[in-house]
C-alpha positions in Angstrom: -2.6 16.8 22.2 -0.3 14.3 22.1 -1.6 11.5 20.1 -4.9 10.3 18.1 -7.7 7.2 17.9 -9.3 7.1 14.8 -11.5 4.1 14.4 -13.4 2.7 11.5 -16.8 0.5 11.7 -18.7 -2.0 9.8 -21.6 0.6 9.2 -21.3 0.9 5.6 -19.3 -1.8 3.4 -16.7 0.8 2.5 -15.8 1.5 6.3 -15.0 -2.4 6.9 -13.1 -2.7 3.7 -10.9 0.6 5.0 -10.5 -1.8 8.1 -9.0 -4.9 5.8 -6.7 -2.0 4.1 -4.8 -1.0 7.1 -4.2 -4.3 8.4 -3.0 -5.7 4.8 -1.0 -2.1 3.6 2.6 -2.2 3.7 4.9 -0.1 6.3 4.6 3.4 5.3 2.2 3.0 2.7 -0.9 6.0 3.1 -4.4 5.6 3.5 -7.7 7.7 4.2 -10.3 7.7 6.6 -13.3 10.2 6.4 -15.7 11.5 9.2 -18.7 13.5 8.8 -18.7 16.4 11.8 -20.5 14.3 14.2 -17.9 11.7 15.2 -15.3 14.1 15.5 -14.5 14.5 19.0 -14.5 18.9 19.5 -11.0 19.1 20.5 -9.6 17.3 17.1 -12.0 19.5 14.9 -10.4 22.7 16.4 -7.0 21.0 15.6 -7.7 19.9 11.8 -9.1 23.5 11.5 -6.1 25.0 13.3 -3.5 22.7 11.1 -1.9 21.3 14.1 -3.3 17.7 13.4 -0.5 17.0 10.7 2.2 15.0 11.7 0.6 13.5 15.3 0.9 10.0 16.0 -2.3 7.7 16.0 -3.7 4.5 16.4 -6.3 3.2 13.7 -8.6 0.3 14.6 -12.1 -1.1 14.1 -15.5 -0.2 16.4 -18.7 -2.3 16.3 -20.8 -4.0 18.6 -21.4 -7.9 19.2 -25.1 -7.7 20.6 -26.9 -4.1 21.9 -24.4 -4.7 24.8 -21.2 -5.9 23.6 -19.2 -3.6 22.2 -15.9 -4.5 20.2 -13.0 -1.8 19.6 -9.9 -3.3 18.5 -6.8 -1.2 18.0 -4.9 -2.4 14.9 -1.9 -0.3 13.8 -0.4 3.0 14.7 0.4 5.4 12.0 1.2 9.3 11.7 -1.4 11.9 10.0 0.3 12.6 6.5 -2.6 15.4 6.0 -6.1 16.6 7.9 -8.4 18.8 6.2 -12.2 19.8 6.6 -13.6 19.1 3.3 -17.3 19.9 2.4 -18.4 18.9 6.2 -16.0 16.2 6.6 -12.8 15.5 8.1 -10.2 13.6 5.6 -7.3 12.1 7.4 -4.5 10.5 5.3 -2.5 8.6 7.5 1.0 6.9 7.1 0.7 3.6 8.6 3.5 1.8 10.8 3.6 -0.9 13.0 1.2 -3.3 14.2 -0.4 -2.5 17.7 0.6 -4.9 20.3 -2.4 -7.0 21.2 -0.9 -9.8 23.8 -2.9 -8.3 26.3 -6.1 -9.3 24.0 -7.5 -12.0 24.9 -8.1 -14.5 21.7 -11.9 -14.9 22.6 -14.9 -12.7 22.0 -15.7 -12.4 25.6 -12.5 -11.4 26.2 -12.0 -8.7 23.7 -16.0 -7.4 24.5 -14.4 -7.1 28.3 -11.2 -5.4 27.2 -13.6 -2.8 25.0 -15.5 -2.1 27.5 -12.6 -1.0 29.9 -11.6 1.4 26.9 -14.9 3.1 26.2 -14.9 4.0 29.7 -12.0 6.2 29.3 -12.9 7.4 26.1 -14.6 11.2 25.4 -18.4 10.6 23.9 -20.8 12.4 22.2 -23.9 14.2 23.6 -26.0 11.2 23.0 -23.6 8.9 24.6 -22.5 7.4 21.6 -18.5 6.8 21.0 -16.6 9.4 18.9 -15.0 7.7 16.0 -12.1 10.4 16.1 -10.8 11.7 19.1 -7.6 13.7 20.3 -7.6 12.3 23.9 -7.5 8.4 23.7 -6.8 6.4 26.8 -4.1 4.4 27.2 -3.4 2.2 24.3 -1.0 -1.1 23.5 2.4 0.2 22.4 3.6 0.1 18.6 5.8 -3.3 17.9 8.1 -2.6 15.1 9.6 -6.3 14.6 7.7 -9.6 13.8 5.6 -8.0 11.5 4.0 -11.1 10.3 3.5 -12.3 13.3 1.7 -9.3 14.8 -0.4 -9.2 11.6 -2.0 -12.6 12.0 -2.5 -11.7 15.9 -4.8 -8.8 15.1 -6.4 -10.9 12.3 -7.1 -13.9 14.4 -8.9 -11.5 16.7 -10.7 -9.0 14.1 -12.2 -12.7 12.7 -13.8 -12.8 15.9 -16.6 -10.2 15.2 -19.5 -11.6 12.9 -18.3 -9.1 10.0 -15.6 -10.4 9.1 -15.7 -14.3 10.1 -16.1 -15.4 6.7 -13.6 -13.1 5.3 -9.8 -13.8 4.8 -7.2 -11.5 5.5 -4.2 -9.7 3.4 -0.8 -8.4 4.4 1.4 -7.3 1.7 5.0 -6.6 2.7 7.4 -4.2 1.5 8.1 -4.0 -2.3 11.7 -5.0 -2.8 14.0 -4.9 -6.1 15.2 -8.3 -7.7 18.4 -7.8 -5.5 16.1 -7.8 -2.2 16.3 -3.9 -2.0 13.1 -2.3 -0.3 11.3 0.6 -2.6 10.4 3.1 -0.1 7.1 5.4 0.3 8.0 9.2 -0.2 5.9 12.0 1.4 2.9 11.6 -0.5 2.7 7.9 -0.1 4.0 6.8 -3.6 6.5 4.4 -4.3 9.4 5.7 -6.5 11.6 3.5 -8.5 13.5 3.5 -11.8 12.4 1.8 -15.2 13.9 -1.1 -16.2 13.5 -3.1 -12.8 11.8 -6.4 -11.8 9.7 -5.7 -8.7 8.8 -8.2 -5.9 5.5 -8.4 -3.8 5.2 -10.9 -1.2 1.8 -11.3 0.4 0.4 -13.4 3.3 -3.3 -14.8 3.7 -5.4 -15.9 6.5 -8.7 -17.3 6.8 -10.5 -18.3 10.1 -12.2 -21.0 8.1 -11.4 -22.9 4.9 -14.6 -21.8 2.6 -13.7 -24.0 -0.4 -16.9 -23.0 -2.4 -16.1 -19.4 -1.7 -13.3 -19.0 -4.5 -11.6 -16.3 -3.3 -9.0 -15.1 -5.4 -5.6 -13.2 -4.8 -4.9 -11.0 -7.9 -2.2 -8.5 -8.7 -3.5 -5.8 -11.4 -1.2 -3.1 -13.3 -2.1 -1.1 -16.2 -0.7 -4.2 -18.2 1.8 -1.5 -20.4 4.3 0.4 -18.2 3.8 -1.7 -15.4 3.3 -5.7 -16.1 2.9 -8.4 -14.1 6.0 -11.2 -14.8 4.4 -14.0 -12.4 0.9 -15.3 -12.2 -1.8 -12.4 -11.7 -4.2 -14.7 -9.7 -3.8 -17.5 -6.9 -7.2 -19.5 -6.0 -6.9 -19.7 -2.1 -7.0 -23.3 -1.0 -5.7 -23.6 2.5 -6.0 -21.1 5.6 -3.1 -19.6 5.2 -0.3 -18.9 2.8 2.6 -17.3 1.5 2.1 -15.9 -2.4 4.8 -13.5 -4.2 4.3 -11.8 -7.3 7.0 -10.2 -9.9 6.4 -7.2 -11.7 8.6 -5.7 -14.8 8.8 -1.9 -15.2 8.9 -1.2 -18.7 11.9 0.9 -20.1 10.5 4.7 -20.5 11.5 7.8 -22.4 9.6 9.9 -20.0 8.6 9.7 -16.3 4.8 7.7 -15.8 2.6 7.2 -12.9 0.8 3.9 -12.2 -0.7 1.7 -9.7 -0.5 -1.7 -8.5 -3.5 -3.4 -6.9 -3.8 -6.5 -4.7 -6.8 -7.5 -3.9 -8.2 -10.6 -1.9 -11.9 -11.0 -2.5 -14.8 -13.7 -3.2 -17.4 -13.4 -6.2 -19.6 -16.0 -4.7 -19.2 -14.6 -1.0 -19.2 -11.1 -1.5 -22.3 -10.7 0.6 -20.8 -12.1 3.6 -17.2 -11.5 3.4 -14.9 -8.2 3.6 -12.7 -7.9 0.6 -9.5 -6.8 1.0 -7.8 -4.0 -1.3 -4.1 -2.6 -1.2 -3.6 -0.2 -3.7 0.3 1.3 -4.4 0.6 4.1 -6.6 3.9 3.7 -8.4 6.2 6.8 -10.2 8.6 5.1 -12.7 11.3 7.7 -13.5 13.9 7.0 -16.0 16.6 5.4 -15.4 19.6 8.1 -15.1 22.4 5.4 -16.1 20.6 4.4 -18.9 20.0 7.8 -20.3 23.7 8.2 -20.2 24.4 5.1 -21.8 21.9 6.3 -24.5 24.1 9.8 -24.5 27.4 7.9 -24.8 26.1 5.3 -27.7 24.5 8.4 -29.7 28.0 10.5 -29.0 29.9 7.3 -30.3 27.8 7.0 -33.6 27.8 10.7 -34.2 31.9 10.5 -34.2 31.7 7.4 -36.3 29.1 9.0 -38.9 31.6 12.0 -39.0 35.0 10.0 -39.3 34.8 9.5 -42.9 34.9 13.5 -43.8 37.6 13.8 -41.0 39.5 11.2 -42.4 39.7 12.9 -46.2 39.1 11.3 -49.8 42.7 9.6 -49.2 41.6 7.4 -46.3 40.2 3.6 -48.0 36.7 3.6 -49.3 35.7 0.6 -47.5 36.8 1.8 -44.1 35.1 5.2 -44.8 32.1 3.1 -45.3 32.1 0.6 -42.6 33.1 3.5 -39.9 29.9 5.3 -41.4 27.7 2.2 -41.2 29.0 1.3 -37.8 28.0 5.0 -36.6 24.7 4.7 -38.1 24.0 1.3 -36.1 25.1 3.3 -32.8 23.0 6.3 -33.5 20.0 3.6 -34.5 20.8 1.8 -31.4 20.8 4.6 -28.8 16.9 5.7 -30.0 15.8 2.0 -29.8 17.2 1.4 -26.9 15.0 3.9 -24.0 11.9 4.2 -26.5 10.8 0.3 -26.8 9.6 -1.5 -23.8 11.9 -4.7 -22.8 
């Protein structure tokens, strides 16, 4: 077993939203697919139950039909299985997304994608009823991963996905790597969480694309946080008025006296067109730890304050009273400052 093919569908709205998340999530983020037993190929079932599916490469995609006789199968993104488990008659896959699939061989036309889909399905295992398995461990040869030009590959996939009736009225989202103010990427850890320290400002760049401009749909791109430990330092709502745009959000991480877990949610959705459009949501788990350098500065200031408070006693009564009072007040001020710097949000 070398790789997996894991497909989501438009059978339910949540499944179609999973496709949008796969397309939009930043490199390294963890997404989750769920399958009932009947849609998982037997070899993959055995691999999951024996814990052999973890760390396997996978291709994530979308499958549906245009008409009863026209299949639509579009691979979208490469990934790695972070965890696979069998829980209550459902197979659950946590998947770390990687680069986009090279779709240059897929024509930008519905008949072209249908033809490619028929060719792909002919090489894939099917259920006893003749339906395509949504999760299989024996995929046919699929396009290679493309690590460079992520924005270009993203819009290549979005344009092809927009040819399907389920997505033709939707806008598509891409969330780039989260960066610090100095341009350093904030990377995901093994559990799919972003690890950073307090007191920083973070920058999140997003791209949006729609096949058709829908001025009455009121599509909105929003950035939501807990509002306390992580605050949006820019406008948190962008009203979409074009077919393509680049929007960036800024976040500020409040200074903490303890480590916190929060979540940043980037959403692209419409209230008016919710029955026609498939929304896009990317949720970024965020672990904010205390800055070690700030803890050290607090300790240093506290030590200096303690020394100054004790200094009048060390100097003795022969030293001038004004000097002893001034030194003691300075020490008390440093002690108060050391307690206020980290316990209060900036």
